[in-house]
All heavy atoms as TSV, in Angstrom:
chain	resi	resn	atom	element	x	y	z
A	1	MET	N	N	44.983	-118.737	-36.727
A	1	MET	CA	C	43.823	-118.740	-35.861
A	1	MET	C	C	42.578	-118.572	-36.747
A	1	MET	O	O	42.491	-117.632	-37.525
A	1	MET	CB	C	43.918	-117.586	-34.847
A	1	MET	CG	C	42.744	-117.523	-33.913
A	1	MET	SD	S	42.713	-116.143	-32.727
A	1	MET	CE	C	44.114	-116.413	-31.731
A	2	ASP	N	N	41.646	-119.498	-36.604
A	2	ASP	CA	C	40.430	-119.381	-37.405
A	2	ASP	C	C	39.390	-118.529	-36.680
A	2	ASP	O	O	39.606	-118.066	-35.553
A	2	ASP	CB	C	39.879	-120.754	-37.792
A	2	ASP	CG	C	39.317	-121.535	-36.622
A	2	ASP	OD1	O	39.233	-120.993	-35.494
A	2	ASP	OD2	O	38.935	-122.700	-36.824
A	3	ILE	N	N	38.269	-118.332	-37.311
A	3	ILE	CA	C	37.238	-117.446	-36.776
A	3	ILE	C	C	36.659	-117.949	-35.454
A	3	ILE	O	O	36.323	-117.169	-34.575
A	3	ILE	CB	C	36.136	-117.209	-37.840
A	3	ILE	CG1	C	35.253	-116.059	-37.419
A	3	ILE	CG2	C	35.338	-118.476	-38.079
A	3	ILE	CD1	C	34.366	-115.539	-38.525
A	4	CYS	N	N	36.574	-119.276	-35.295
A	4	CYS	CA	C	36.063	-119.841	-34.030
A	4	CYS	C	C	37.030	-119.575	-32.879
A	4	CYS	O	O	36.611	-119.245	-31.763
A	4	CYS	CB	C	35.811	-121.340	-34.184
A	4	CYS	SG	S	34.427	-121.730	-35.266
A	5	ASP	N	N	38.333	-119.724	-33.146
A	5	ASP	CA	C	39.334	-119.444	-32.117
A	5	ASP	C	C	39.284	-117.973	-31.708
A	5	ASP	O	O	39.400	-117.638	-30.530
A	5	ASP	CB	C	40.738	-119.795	-32.617
A	5	ASP	CG	C	40.944	-121.290	-32.772
A	5	ASP	OD1	O	40.260	-122.066	-32.074
A	5	ASP	OD2	O	41.800	-121.676	-33.596
A	6	GLU	N	N	39.139	-117.093	-32.698
A	6	GLU	CA	C	39.063	-115.662	-32.408
A	6	GLU	C	C	37.808	-115.333	-31.589
A	6	GLU	O	O	37.865	-114.562	-30.635
A	6	GLU	CB	C	39.070	-114.850	-33.696
A	6	GLU	CG	C	39.140	-113.361	-33.428
A	6	GLU	CD	C	39.308	-112.547	-34.688
A	6	GLU	OE1	O	39.864	-113.063	-35.686
A	6	GLU	OE2	O	38.890	-111.373	-34.653
A	7	ALA	N	N	36.690	-115.947	-31.942
A	7	ALA	CA	C	35.447	-115.723	-31.196
A	7	ALA	C	C	35.589	-116.204	-29.753
A	7	ALA	O	O	35.156	-115.526	-28.815
A	7	ALA	CB	C	34.284	-116.428	-31.881
A	8	ASN	N	N	36.217	-117.356	-29.558
A	8	ASN	CA	C	36.429	-117.874	-28.205
A	8	ASN	C	C	37.373	-116.977	-27.409
A	8	ASN	O	O	37.162	-116.741	-26.217
A	8	ASN	CB	C	36.980	-119.302	-28.258
A	8	ASN	CG	C	35.908	-120.316	-28.586
A	8	ASN	OD1	O	34.739	-120.128	-28.234
A	8	ASN	ND2	N	36.292	-121.388	-29.262
A	9	ALA	N	N	38.405	-116.471	-28.048
A	9	ALA	CA	C	39.345	-115.576	-27.362
A	9	ALA	C	C	38.637	-114.295	-26.935
A	9	ALA	O	O	38.836	-113.807	-25.810
A	9	ALA	CB	C	40.530	-115.252	-28.279
A	10	ARG	N	N	37.793	-113.767	-27.812
A	10	ARG	CA	C	37.045	-112.552	-27.459
A	10	ARG	C	C	36.049	-112.821	-26.329
A	10	ARG	O	O	35.891	-112.007	-25.437
A	10	ARG	CB	C	36.328	-111.993	-28.673
A	10	ARG	CG	C	37.254	-111.350	-29.663
A	10	ARG	CD	C	36.502	-110.776	-30.818
A	10	ARG	NE	N	37.432	-110.261	-31.818
A	10	ARG	CZ	C	37.175	-109.228	-32.568
A	10	ARG	NH1	N	36.027	-108.594	-32.466
A	10	ARG	NH2	N	38.059	-108.822	-33.451
A	11	ALA	N	N	35.405	-113.970	-26.369
A	11	ALA	CA	C	34.459	-114.329	-25.304
A	11	ALA	C	C	35.182	-114.477	-23.973
A	11	ALA	O	O	34.693	-114.025	-22.933
A	11	ALA	CB	C	33.724	-115.615	-25.664
A	12	ASP	N	N	36.358	-115.086	-23.989
A	12	ASP	CA	C	37.158	-115.229	-22.767
A	12	ASP	C	C	37.558	-113.867	-22.209
A	12	ASP	O	O	37.498	-113.636	-20.998
A	12	ASP	CB	C	38.409	-116.068	-23.029
A	12	ASP	CG	C	38.097	-117.540	-23.280
A	12	ASP	OD1	O	36.971	-117.984	-22.930
A	12	ASP	OD2	O	38.978	-118.233	-23.826
A	13	LEU	N	N	37.975	-112.970	-23.090
A	13	LEU	CA	C	38.363	-111.627	-22.664
A	13	LEU	C	C	37.174	-110.876	-22.076
A	13	LEU	O	O	37.289	-110.240	-21.022
A	13	LEU	CB	C	38.952	-110.847	-23.843
A	13	LEU	CG	C	39.428	-109.427	-23.545
A	13	LEU	CD1	C	40.522	-109.430	-22.491
A	13	LEU	CD2	C	39.923	-108.770	-24.823
A	14	PHE	N	N	36.029	-110.968	-22.729
A	14	PHE	CA	C	34.819	-110.320	-22.224
A	14	PHE	C	C	34.467	-110.863	-20.842
A	14	PHE	O	O	34.200	-110.116	-19.908
A	14	PHE	CB	C	33.658	-110.549	-23.202
A	14	PHE	CG	C	32.357	-110.000	-22.704
A	14	PHE	CD1	C	32.075	-108.645	-22.770
A	14	PHE	CD2	C	31.409	-110.847	-22.156
A	14	PHE	CE1	C	30.879	-108.138	-22.296
A	14	PHE	CE2	C	30.203	-110.357	-21.687
A	14	PHE	CZ	C	29.934	-109.002	-21.755
A	15	ARG	N	N	34.472	-112.176	-20.690
A	15	ARG	CA	C	34.141	-112.815	-19.418
A	15	ARG	C	C	35.115	-112.371	-18.317
A	15	ARG	O	O	34.714	-112.055	-17.201
A	15	ARG	CB	C	34.160	-114.331	-19.598
A	15	ARG	CG	C	33.504	-115.106	-18.516
A	15	ARG	CD	C	33.339	-116.603	-18.809
A	15	ARG	NE	N	34.082	-117.175	-19.917
A	15	ARG	CZ	C	33.604	-117.364	-21.149
A	15	ARG	NH1	N	32.381	-117.020	-21.447
A	15	ARG	NH2	N	34.359	-117.898	-22.085
A	16	GLU	N	N	36.393	-112.304	-18.642
A	16	GLU	CA	C	37.404	-111.862	-17.678
A	16	GLU	C	C	37.154	-110.409	-17.250
A	16	GLU	O	O	37.241	-110.078	-16.068
A	16	GLU	CB	C	38.793	-112.004	-18.288
A	16	GLU	CG	C	39.908	-111.641	-17.329
A	16	GLU	CD	C	41.281	-111.826	-17.972
A	16	GLU	OE1	O	41.433	-112.702	-18.847
A	16	GLU	OE2	O	42.196	-111.081	-17.584
A	17	ASN	N	N	36.836	-109.536	-18.204
A	17	ASN	CA	C	36.557	-108.134	-17.881
A	17	ASN	C	C	35.320	-107.990	-17.001
A	17	ASN	O	O	35.308	-107.190	-16.066
A	17	ASN	CB	C	36.388	-107.318	-19.165
A	17	ASN	CG	C	37.695	-107.086	-19.878
A	17	ASN	OD1	O	38.759	-107.151	-19.282
A	17	ASN	ND2	N	37.627	-106.843	-21.173
A	18	VAL	N	N	34.285	-108.753	-17.295
A	18	VAL	CA	C	33.061	-108.693	-16.493
A	18	VAL	C	C	33.335	-109.174	-15.073
A	18	VAL	O	O	32.889	-108.556	-14.096
A	18	VAL	CB	C	31.936	-109.511	-17.158
A	18	VAL	CG1	C	30.764	-109.690	-16.213
A	18	VAL	CG2	C	31.490	-108.845	-18.440
A	19	LEU	N	N	34.071	-110.255	-14.930
A	19	LEU	CA	C	34.393	-110.775	-13.599
A	19	LEU	C	C	35.247	-109.785	-12.806
A	19	LEU	O	O	35.023	-109.578	-11.608
A	19	LEU	CB	C	35.106	-112.123	-13.708
A	19	LEU	CG	C	34.227	-113.291	-14.138
A	19	LEU	CD1	C	35.079	-114.529	-14.412
A	19	LEU	CD2	C	33.176	-113.589	-13.095
A	20	ASN	N	N	36.210	-109.159	-13.457
A	20	ASN	CA	C	37.042	-108.158	-12.771
A	20	ASN	C	C	36.204	-106.969	-12.315
A	20	ASN	O	O	36.383	-106.467	-11.203
A	20	ASN	CB	C	38.190	-107.691	-13.663
A	20	ASN	CG	C	39.280	-108.725	-13.770
A	20	ASN	OD1	O	39.444	-109.569	-12.895
A	20	ASN	ND2	N	40.032	-108.690	-14.861
A	21	ALA	N	N	35.294	-106.526	-13.151
A	21	ALA	CA	C	34.435	-105.403	-12.786
A	21	ALA	C	C	33.536	-105.789	-11.608
A	21	ALA	O	O	33.332	-104.997	-10.690
A	21	ALA	CB	C	33.593	-104.972	-13.982
A	22	ALA	N	N	33.025	-107.001	-11.615
A	22	ALA	CA	C	32.157	-107.454	-10.518
A	22	ALA	C	C	32.934	-107.529	-9.205
A	22	ALA	O	O	32.405	-107.194	-8.146
A	22	ALA	CB	C	31.545	-108.808	-10.853
A	23	ARG	N	N	34.174	-107.937	-9.273
A	23	ARG	CA	C	34.987	-108.028	-8.051
A	23	ARG	C	C	35.266	-106.644	-7.463
A	23	ARG	O	O	35.416	-106.491	-6.268
A	23	ARG	CB	C	36.302	-108.730	-8.360
A	23	ARG	CG	C	36.169	-110.203	-8.560
A	23	ARG	CD	C	37.526	-110.873	-8.754
A	23	ARG	NE	N	37.346	-112.223	-9.247
A	23	ARG	CZ	C	37.669	-112.623	-10.474
A	23	ARG	NH1	N	38.227	-111.793	-11.325
A	23	ARG	NH2	N	37.459	-113.862	-10.838
A	24	GLN	N	N	35.350	-105.635	-8.325
A	24	GLN	CA	C	35.665	-104.287	-7.866
A	24	GLN	C	C	34.435	-103.529	-7.393
A	24	GLN	O	O	34.552	-102.509	-6.735
A	24	GLN	CB	C	36.348	-103.500	-8.983
A	24	GLN	CG	C	37.709	-104.045	-9.323
A	24	GLN	CD	C	38.323	-103.377	-10.533
A	24	GLN	OE1	O	37.743	-102.478	-11.113
A	24	GLN	NE2	N	39.503	-103.819	-10.920
A	25	THR	N	N	33.256	-104.017	-7.750
A	25	THR	CA	C	32.018	-103.344	-7.377
A	25	THR	C	C	31.678	-103.683	-5.942
A	25	THR	O	O	31.728	-104.826	-5.532
A	25	THR	CB	C	30.858	-103.773	-8.306
A	25	THR	OG1	O	31.230	-103.471	-9.641
A	25	THR	CG2	C	29.589	-103.058	-7.954
A	26	GLU	N	N	31.341	-102.666	-5.193
A	26	GLU	CA	C	31.011	-102.840	-3.785
A	26	GLU	C	C	29.491	-102.871	-3.642
A	26	GLU	O	O	28.798	-101.927	-3.985
A	26	GLU	CB	C	31.575	-101.649	-3.005
A	26	GLU	CG	C	31.612	-101.839	-1.531
A	26	GLU	CD	C	32.283	-100.652	-0.863
A	26	GLU	OE1	O	33.387	-100.281	-1.275
A	26	GLU	OE2	O	31.678	-100.134	0.059
A	27	PHE	N	N	28.976	-103.988	-3.171
A	27	PHE	CA	C	27.548	-104.104	-2.958
A	27	PHE	C	C	27.266	-103.952	-1.475
A	27	PHE	O	O	27.816	-104.674	-0.653
A	27	PHE	CB	C	27.024	-105.459	-3.451
A	27	PHE	CG	C	27.108	-105.628	-4.928
A	27	PHE	CD1	C	28.103	-106.391	-5.505
A	27	PHE	CD2	C	26.189	-105.004	-5.752
A	27	PHE	CE1	C	28.177	-106.545	-6.882
A	27	PHE	CE2	C	26.251	-105.153	-7.128
A	27	PHE	CZ	C	27.250	-105.923	-7.687
A	28	GLU	N	N	26.420	-103.006	-1.137
A	28	GLU	CA	C	26.071	-102.781	0.258
A	28	GLU	C	C	24.556	-102.891	0.405
A	28	GLU	O	O	23.807	-102.297	-0.361
A	28	GLU	CB	C	26.546	-101.400	0.706
A	28	GLU	CG	C	28.055	-101.284	0.659
A	28	GLU	CD	C	28.539	-99.909	1.061
A	28	GLU	OE1	O	28.127	-98.939	0.413
A	28	GLU	OE2	O	29.310	-99.829	2.015
A	29	LEU	N	N	24.147	-103.660	1.372
A	29	LEU	CA	C	22.723	-103.824	1.629
A	29	LEU	C	C	22.239	-102.701	2.531
A	29	LEU	O	O	22.958	-102.247	3.417
A	29	LEU	CB	C	22.468	-105.176	2.296
A	29	LEU	CG	C	22.831	-106.392	1.454
A	29	LEU	CD1	C	22.648	-107.664	2.279
A	29	LEU	CD2	C	21.989	-106.441	0.195
A	30	PRO	N	N	21.003	-102.250	2.324
A	30	PRO	CA	C	20.463	-101.193	3.178
A	30	PRO	C	C	20.287	-101.669	4.615
A	30	PRO	O	O	20.120	-102.853	4.880
A	30	PRO	CB	C	19.114	-100.852	2.545
A	30	PRO	CG	C	18.845	-101.897	1.534
A	30	PRO	CD	C	20.093	-102.658	1.280
A	31	LEU	N	N	20.352	-100.717	5.521
A	31	LEU	CA	C	20.172	-100.974	6.949
A	31	LEU	C	C	18.779	-100.511	7.350
A	31	LEU	O	O	18.393	-99.377	7.064
A	31	LEU	CB	C	21.231	-100.212	7.750
A	31	LEU	CG	C	21.080	-100.185	9.268
A	31	LEU	CD1	C	21.268	-101.584	9.841
A	31	LEU	CD2	C	22.084	-99.219	9.875
A	32	PHE	N	N	18.032	-101.388	7.987
A	32	PHE	CA	C	16.707	-101.031	8.492
A	32	PHE	C	C	16.727	-101.157	10.010
A	32	PHE	O	O	17.141	-102.178	10.553
A	32	PHE	CB	C	15.625	-101.946	7.907
A	32	PHE	CG	C	15.355	-101.694	6.460
A	32	PHE	CD1	C	16.051	-102.378	5.476
A	32	PHE	CD2	C	14.412	-100.757	6.074
A	32	PHE	CE1	C	15.801	-102.143	4.136
A	32	PHE	CE2	C	14.151	-100.511	4.731
A	32	PHE	CZ	C	14.857	-101.213	3.767
A	33	ILE	N	N	16.293	-100.100	10.679
A	33	ILE	CA	C	16.168	-100.113	12.137
A	33	ILE	C	C	14.714	-99.778	12.443
A	33	ILE	O	O	14.242	-98.697	12.100
A	33	ILE	CB	C	17.122	-99.108	12.811
A	33	ILE	CG1	C	18.578	-99.451	12.475
A	33	ILE	CG2	C	16.890	-99.080	14.324
A	33	ILE	CD1	C	19.601	-98.450	12.977
A	34	GLY	N	N	14.027	-100.719	13.057
A	34	GLY	CA	C	12.615	-100.507	13.360
A	34	GLY	C	C	11.783	-100.269	12.111
A	34	GLY	O	O	10.808	-99.522	12.139
A	35	GLY	N	N	12.174	-100.894	11.007
A	35	GLY	CA	C	11.443	-100.748	9.761
A	35	GLY	C	C	11.750	-99.472	8.985
A	35	GLY	O	O	11.146	-99.211	7.964
A	36	VAL	N	N	12.698	-98.668	9.489
A	36	VAL	CA	C	13.066	-97.405	8.838
A	36	VAL	C	C	14.434	-97.580	8.182
A	36	VAL	O	O	15.367	-98.100	8.790
A	36	VAL	CB	C	13.119	-96.253	9.876
A	36	VAL	CG1	C	13.580	-94.962	9.235
A	36	VAL	CG2	C	11.770	-96.085	10.535
A	37	ARG	N	N	14.535	-97.137	6.940
A	37	ARG	CA	C	15.819	-97.218	6.225
A	37	ARG	C	C	16.781	-96.218	6.834
A	37	ARG	O	O	16.489	-95.033	6.923
A	37	ARG	CB	C	15.584	-96.913	4.744
A	37	ARG	CG	C	16.783	-97.030	3.888
A	37	ARG	CD	C	16.672	-98.260	3.008
A	37	ARG	NE	N	17.615	-98.214	1.927
A	37	ARG	CZ	C	17.290	-98.233	0.649
A	37	ARG	NH1	N	16.045	-98.261	0.290
A	37	ARG	NH2	N	18.218	-98.238	-0.261
A	38	CYS	N	N	17.960	-96.711	7.254
A	38	CYS	CA	C	18.932	-95.876	7.965
A	38	CYS	C	C	20.290	-95.901	7.270
A	38	CYS	O	O	20.622	-96.816	6.537
A	38	CYS	CB	C	19.071	-96.357	9.406
A	38	CYS	SG	S	17.566	-96.148	10.362
A	39	CYS	N	N	21.068	-94.888	7.569
A	39	CYS	CA	C	22.419	-94.719	7.036
A	39	CYS	C	C	23.343	-95.797	7.603
A	39	CYS	O	O	23.314	-96.080	8.800
A	39	CYS	CB	C	22.916	-93.323	7.412
A	39	CYS	SG	S	24.625	-93.006	6.941
A	40	LEU	N	N	24.167	-96.373	6.749
A	40	LEU	CA	C	25.109	-97.396	7.198
A	40	LEU	C	C	26.170	-96.840	8.137
A	40	LEU	O	O	26.719	-97.576	8.957
A	40	LEU	CB	C	25.811	-98.039	5.994
A	40	LEU	CG	C	24.963	-98.906	5.075
A	40	LEU	CD1	C	25.814	-99.426	3.919
A	40	LEU	CD2	C	24.328	-100.047	5.816
A	41	ASP	N	N	26.484	-95.553	8.020
A	41	ASP	CA	C	27.553	-94.969	8.823
A	41	ASP	C	C	27.051	-94.406	10.150
A	41	ASP	O	O	27.521	-94.798	11.213
A	41	ASP	CB	C	28.290	-93.889	8.038
A	41	ASP	CG	C	29.047	-94.465	6.843
A	41	ASP	OD1	O	29.236	-95.700	6.782
A	41	ASP	OD2	O	29.437	-93.685	5.968
A	42	CYS	N	N	26.097	-93.484	10.099
A	42	CYS	CA	C	25.648	-92.817	11.330
A	42	CYS	C	C	24.396	-93.464	11.930
A	42	CYS	O	O	24.021	-93.143	13.050
A	42	CYS	CB	C	25.395	-91.327	11.068
A	42	CYS	SG	S	23.936	-90.991	10.045
A	43	GLU	N	N	23.776	-94.369	11.176
A	43	GLU	CA	C	22.567	-95.092	11.586
A	43	GLU	C	C	21.352	-94.197	11.792
A	43	GLU	O	O	20.358	-94.617	12.359
A	43	GLU	CB	C	22.833	-95.967	12.822
A	43	GLU	CG	C	23.849	-97.050	12.550
A	43	GLU	CD	C	24.029	-98.010	13.692
A	43	GLU	OE1	O	23.431	-97.814	14.768
A	43	GLU	OE2	O	24.787	-98.984	13.510
A	44	GLY	N	N	21.430	-92.956	11.301
A	44	GLY	CA	C	20.273	-92.068	11.329
A	44	GLY	C	C	19.358	-92.384	10.148
A	44	GLY	O	O	19.791	-92.949	9.146
A	45	PRO	N	N	18.070	-92.034	10.270
A	45	PRO	CA	C	17.146	-92.295	9.165
A	45	PRO	C	C	17.562	-91.548	7.893
A	45	PRO	O	O	18.023	-90.412	7.962
A	45	PRO	CB	C	15.815	-91.756	9.671
A	45	PRO	CG	C	15.984	-91.520	11.130
A	45	PRO	CD	C	17.440	-91.388	11.403
A	46	ILE	N	N	17.413	-92.209	6.765
A	46	ILE	CA	C	17.673	-91.558	5.483
A	46	ILE	C	C	16.389	-90.839	5.089
A	46	ILE	O	O	15.334	-91.462	4.992
A	46	ILE	CB	C	18.080	-92.572	4.403
A	46	ILE	CG1	C	19.372	-93.284	4.827
A	46	ILE	CG2	C	18.256	-91.885	3.053
A	46	ILE	CD1	C	19.825	-94.369	3.875
A	47	PRO	N	N	16.453	-89.522	4.878
A	47	PRO	CA	C	15.240	-88.756	4.559
A	47	PRO	C	C	14.552	-89.261	3.288
A	47	PRO	O	O	15.194	-89.709	2.334
A	47	PRO	CB	C	15.754	-87.328	4.358
A	47	PRO	CG	C	17.072	-87.282	5.068
A	47	PRO	CD	C	17.641	-88.668	4.957
A	48	ALA	N	N	13.230	-89.164	3.283
A	48	ALA	CA	C	12.437	-89.603	2.134
A	48	ALA	C	C	12.843	-88.865	0.866
A	48	ALA	O	O	12.844	-89.457	-0.220
A	48	ALA	CB	C	10.953	-89.400	2.421
A	49	GLU	N	N	13.211	-87.581	0.989
A	49	GLU	CA	C	13.631	-86.815	-0.186
A	49	GLU	C	C	14.856	-87.453	-0.836
A	49	GLU	O	O	14.965	-87.509	-2.053
A	49	GLU	CB	C	13.939	-85.358	0.182
A	49	GLU	CG	C	12.754	-84.577	0.704
A	49	GLU	CD	C	12.500	-84.796	2.197
A	49	GLU	OE1	O	13.366	-85.356	2.914
A	49	GLU	OE2	O	11.418	-84.412	2.650
A	50	ARG	N	N	15.793	-87.913	-0.014
A	50	ARG	CA	C	16.994	-88.563	-0.546
A	50	ARG	C	C	16.625	-89.866	-1.247
A	50	ARG	O	O	17.128	-90.167	-2.320
A	50	ARG	CB	C	17.986	-88.846	0.588
A	50	ARG	CG	C	19.147	-89.750	0.186
A	50	ARG	CD	C	20.457	-89.116	0.442
A	50	ARG	NE	N	21.580	-90.007	0.276
A	50	ARG	CZ	C	22.274	-90.090	-0.857
A	50	ARG	NH1	N	21.949	-89.366	-1.896
A	50	ARG	NH2	N	23.317	-90.893	-0.940
A	51	LEU	N	N	15.741	-90.631	-0.640
A	51	LEU	CA	C	15.338	-91.899	-1.244
A	51	LEU	C	C	14.519	-91.688	-2.512
A	51	LEU	O	O	14.551	-92.526	-3.416
A	51	LEU	CB	C	14.581	-92.753	-0.230
A	51	LEU	CG	C	15.429	-93.236	0.953
A	51	LEU	CD1	C	14.557	-93.924	1.983
A	51	LEU	CD2	C	16.548	-94.147	0.488
A	52	ASN	N	N	13.796	-90.565	-2.596
A	52	ASN	CA	C	13.069	-90.257	-3.828
A	52	ASN	C	C	14.035	-89.996	-4.975
A	52	ASN	O	O	13.795	-90.393	-6.105
A	52	ASN	CB	C	12.149	-89.047	-3.644
A	52	ASN	CG	C	10.935	-89.366	-2.815
A	52	ASN	OD1	O	10.519	-90.523	-2.724
A	52	ASN	ND2	N	10.359	-88.354	-2.209
A	53	VAL	N	N	15.135	-89.320	-4.657
A	53	VAL	CA	C	16.141	-88.996	-5.670
A	53	VAL	C	C	16.994	-90.220	-5.992
A	53	VAL	O	O	17.313	-90.493	-7.142
A	53	VAL	CB	C	17.039	-87.828	-5.190
A	53	VAL	CG1	C	18.202	-87.607	-6.131
A	53	VAL	CG2	C	16.221	-86.565	-5.038
A	54	ASN	N	N	17.372	-90.972	-4.952
A	54	ASN	CA	C	18.213	-92.154	-5.122
A	54	ASN	C	C	17.645	-93.294	-4.286
A	54	ASN	O	O	18.021	-93.471	-3.131
A	54	ASN	CB	C	19.652	-91.844	-4.715
A	54	ASN	CG	C	20.583	-93.017	-4.933
A	54	ASN	OD1	O	20.166	-94.081	-5.374
A	54	ASN	ND2	N	21.854	-92.826	-4.622
A	55	PRO	N	N	16.747	-94.091	-4.852
A	55	PRO	CA	C	16.104	-95.170	-4.101
A	55	PRO	C	C	17.075	-96.227	-3.578
A	55	PRO	O	O	16.738	-96.966	-2.651
A	55	PRO	CB	C	15.134	-95.796	-5.112
A	55	PRO	CG	C	14.976	-94.802	-6.188
A	55	PRO	CD	C	16.223	-93.972	-6.208
A	56	ASP	N	N	18.274	-96.301	-4.143
A	56	ASP	CA	C	19.265	-97.289	-3.704
A	56	ASP	C	C	20.224	-96.743	-2.650
A	56	ASP	O	O	21.170	-97.441	-2.251
A	56	ASP	CB	C	20.074	-97.791	-4.902
A	56	ASP	CG	C	19.209	-98.525	-5.909
A	56	ASP	OD1	O	18.243	-99.194	-5.483
A	56	ASP	OD2	O	19.485	-98.417	-7.114
A	57	ALA	N	N	20.000	-95.520	-2.188
A	57	ALA	CA	C	20.921	-94.898	-1.233
A	57	ALA	C	C	21.004	-95.725	0.053
A	57	ALA	O	O	19.996	-96.195	0.567
A	57	ALA	CB	C	20.462	-93.486	-0.908
A	58	VAL	N	N	22.226	-95.885	0.540
A	58	VAL	CA	C	22.439	-96.590	1.807
A	58	VAL	C	C	23.070	-95.670	2.854
A	58	VAL	O	O	23.346	-96.095	3.965
A	58	VAL	CB	C	23.305	-97.861	1.618
A	58	VAL	CG1	C	22.560	-98.897	0.796
A	58	VAL	CG2	C	24.649	-97.529	0.997
A	59	ARG	N	N	23.289	-94.399	2.464
A	59	ARG	CA	C	23.851	-93.414	3.383
A	59	ARG	C	C	23.092	-92.103	3.239
A	59	ARG	O	O	22.593	-91.778	2.170
A	59	ARG	CB	C	25.327	-93.161	3.078
A	59	ARG	CG	C	26.214	-94.297	3.467
A	59	ARG	CD	C	27.687	-94.022	3.172
A	59	ARG	NE	N	28.466	-95.164	3.593
A	59	ARG	CZ	C	28.532	-96.289	2.910
A	59	ARG	NH1	N	27.923	-96.408	1.760
A	59	ARG	NH2	N	29.233	-97.305	3.376
A	60	CYS	N	N	23.075	-91.330	4.326
A	60	CYS	CA	C	22.504	-89.989	4.254
A	60	CYS	C	C	23.447	-89.113	3.422
A	60	CYS	O	O	24.592	-89.505	3.140
A	60	CYS	CB	C	22.315	-89.413	5.661
A	60	CYS	SG	S	23.840	-89.155	6.580
A	61	VAL	N	N	23.001	-87.965	3.025
A	61	VAL	CA	C	23.804	-87.083	2.160
A	61	VAL	C	C	25.123	-86.730	2.831
A	61	VAL	O	O	26.189	-86.759	2.201
A	61	VAL	CB	C	23.014	-85.808	1.789
A	61	VAL	CG1	C	23.896	-84.815	1.060
A	61	VAL	CG2	C	21.803	-86.159	0.943
A	62	GLU	N	N	25.079	-86.402	4.122
A	62	GLU	CA	C	26.296	-85.983	4.825
A	62	GLU	C	C	27.340	-87.093	4.842
A	62	GLU	O	O	28.516	-86.872	4.533
A	62	GLU	CB	C	25.973	-85.544	6.254
A	62	GLU	CG	C	25.120	-84.296	6.338
A	62	GLU	CD	C	23.624	-84.565	6.123
A	62	GLU	OE1	O	23.188	-85.741	6.163
A	62	GLU	OE2	O	22.898	-83.595	5.880
A	63	CYS	N	N	26.921	-88.312	5.189
A	63	CYS	CA	C	27.868	-89.428	5.264
A	63	CYS	C	C	28.351	-89.822	3.869
A	63	CYS	O	O	29.541	-90.161	3.698
A	63	CYS	CB	C	27.238	-90.610	5.981
A	63	CYS	SG	S	27.000	-90.338	7.757
A	64	GLN	N	N	27.487	-89.773	2.875
A	64	GLN	CA	C	27.901	-90.100	1.510
A	64	GLN	C	C	28.914	-89.080	1.010
A	64	GLN	O	O	29.907	-89.445	0.388
A	64	GLN	CB	C	26.691	-90.161	0.573
A	64	GLN	CG	C	27.056	-90.591	-0.835
A	64	GLN	CD	C	27.585	-92.004	-0.910
A	64	GLN	OE1	O	27.061	-92.892	-0.234
A	64	GLN	NE2	N	28.600	-92.225	-1.716
A	65	THR	N	N	28.685	-87.813	1.296
A	65	THR	CA	C	29.631	-86.763	0.893
A	65	THR	C	C	30.979	-86.981	1.547
A	65	THR	O	O	32.023	-86.891	0.903
A	65	THR	CB	C	29.054	-85.368	1.257
A	65	THR	OG1	O	27.804	-85.207	0.596
A	65	THR	CG2	C	30.003	-84.267	0.846
A	66	ARG	N	N	30.966	-87.277	2.839
A	66	ARG	CA	C	32.211	-87.532	3.568
A	66	ARG	C	C	32.929	-88.732	2.970
A	66	ARG	O	O	34.156	-88.709	2.768
A	66	ARG	CB	C	31.886	-87.777	5.051
A	66	ARG	CG	C	33.106	-87.821	5.939
A	66	ARG	CD	C	32.761	-87.969	7.430
A	66	ARG	NE	N	31.661	-87.134	7.879
A	66	ARG	CZ	C	30.459	-87.598	8.264
A	66	ARG	NH1	N	30.226	-88.889	8.262
A	66	ARG	NH2	N	29.517	-86.781	8.646
A	67	ARG	N	N	32.215	-89.786	2.650
A	67	ARG	CA	C	32.801	-90.990	2.092
A	67	ARG	C	C	33.443	-90.709	0.723
A	67	ARG	O	O	34.529	-91.185	0.433
A	67	ARG	CB	C	31.748	-92.077	1.964
A	67	ARG	CG	C	32.247	-93.395	1.433
A	67	ARG	CD	C	31.086	-94.386	1.397
A	67	ARG	NE	N	31.449	-95.614	0.753
A	67	ARG	CZ	C	31.967	-96.661	1.365
A	67	ARG	NH1	N	32.178	-96.631	2.659
A	67	ARG	NH2	N	32.260	-97.753	0.698
A	68	GLU	N	N	32.759	-89.923	-0.098
A	68	GLU	CA	C	33.300	-89.598	-1.420
A	68	GLU	C	C	34.549	-88.732	-1.326
A	68	GLU	O	O	35.459	-88.860	-2.137
A	68	GLU	CB	C	32.239	-88.937	-2.277
A	68	GLU	CG	C	31.139	-89.904	-2.694
A	68	GLU	CD	C	29.970	-89.246	-3.401
A	68	GLU	OE1	O	30.031	-88.022	-3.646
A	68	GLU	OE2	O	29.005	-89.966	-3.701
A	69	LYS	N	N	34.613	-87.851	-0.334
A	69	LYS	CA	C	35.810	-87.020	-0.145
A	69	LYS	C	C	36.983	-87.862	0.316
A	69	LYS	O	O	38.131	-87.595	-0.053
A	69	LYS	CB	C	35.541	-85.919	0.883
A	69	LYS	CG	C	34.701	-84.790	0.348
A	69	LYS	CD	C	34.510	-83.727	1.388
A	69	LYS	CE	C	33.601	-82.627	0.875
A	69	LYS	NZ	N	33.325	-81.621	1.898
A	70	ASP	N	N	36.715	-88.896	1.136
A	70	ASP	CA	C	37.771	-89.766	1.643
A	70	ASP	C	C	38.337	-90.677	0.565
A	70	ASP	O	O	39.472	-91.102	0.644
A	70	ASP	CB	C	37.264	-90.618	2.812
A	70	ASP	CG	C	36.987	-89.787	4.056
A	70	ASP	OD1	O	37.469	-88.639	4.125
A	70	ASP	OD2	O	36.286	-90.292	4.957
A	71	ASP	N	N	37.531	-90.986	-0.440
A	71	ASP	CA	C	37.985	-91.875	-1.524
A	71	ASP	C	C	38.859	-91.136	-2.434
A	71	ASP	O	O	39.647	-90.804	-2.882
A	71	ASP	CB	C	36.806	-92.437	-2.316
A	71	ASP	CG	C	36.051	-93.482	-1.515
A	71	ASP	OD1	O	36.572	-93.983	-0.516
A	71	ASP	OD2	O	34.904	-93.805	-1.905
């Protein structure tokens, strides 16, 4: 195996790992009700303090905690 074959094999492996990781990643879009960002589970408003700490949050602290315990 020459250096080009080895480079291609490594590139293939990298690409496969990235694709597998992307398939396992769960992307969830935020829920807006009446223009207010709300929890995906309970549909209650997500407090501004939570969004300040985690701007990508899609669940309130209580529902996120429950979800993490269930996983």
